[in-house]
Phi, psi and omega in degrees: 000147188241142173241150175233132181232108175278157177201167179104353175294165172167198186242132176221162174280151170319133189091339182287178182231161170206148173240111172283147176233151180223115177261128172262128181227168182089214178277095192255350185320312193256028176259111185232014181214116181227149183202179177239123176238149180226155194215122171270133181317130173091349182243168179283159174292139187235135175283143186251306184199155182211147164246120185271180191299322181274009179092351181292142173245143181212145183239157165295143181308323188286351180241346177318119181096341183250314182264145174233124179259139185206158179255151171280188190293328172257157184285353179279001180238121174242135188247160168220096174287120175244110180253154176052051180295143172239168180303332176293343178274354175304114185184166164284127184250129186247140172268143180209160190208154170208165182305302178226159172198153178217127176052047181280140174283134186304322182298344180266353193299321178304342190252345186264343181269150181263336176239140184219141176281177184280341178094145174240137184275128181247126172243131178239106178213150174270000000 
């Protein structure tokens, strides 16, 4: 079994930055696809970014140019660097994973992952 644990959320002013981290533990050997999904209360989950099995990276249009997804030195750490945050980025951010993925559509991310973290809250307000 595998577990995902997010950290790094918090409250920032518009234009600020945060870096989210996700640590995978347990049986991670077969996990080669990880991503970030966010959710605003009362709304559906929204795909944010993904690193696919072949290393391809994709982002939601709403975060392109501002967010960067990356892996740590070991494949068990996933990051999301978020710059130039806006109030529209306020949400609970979830790390998610699955064994393999290829050319997934960003809008499908909330439905493709089998493993999920508990989430970390990001608040953007002045």
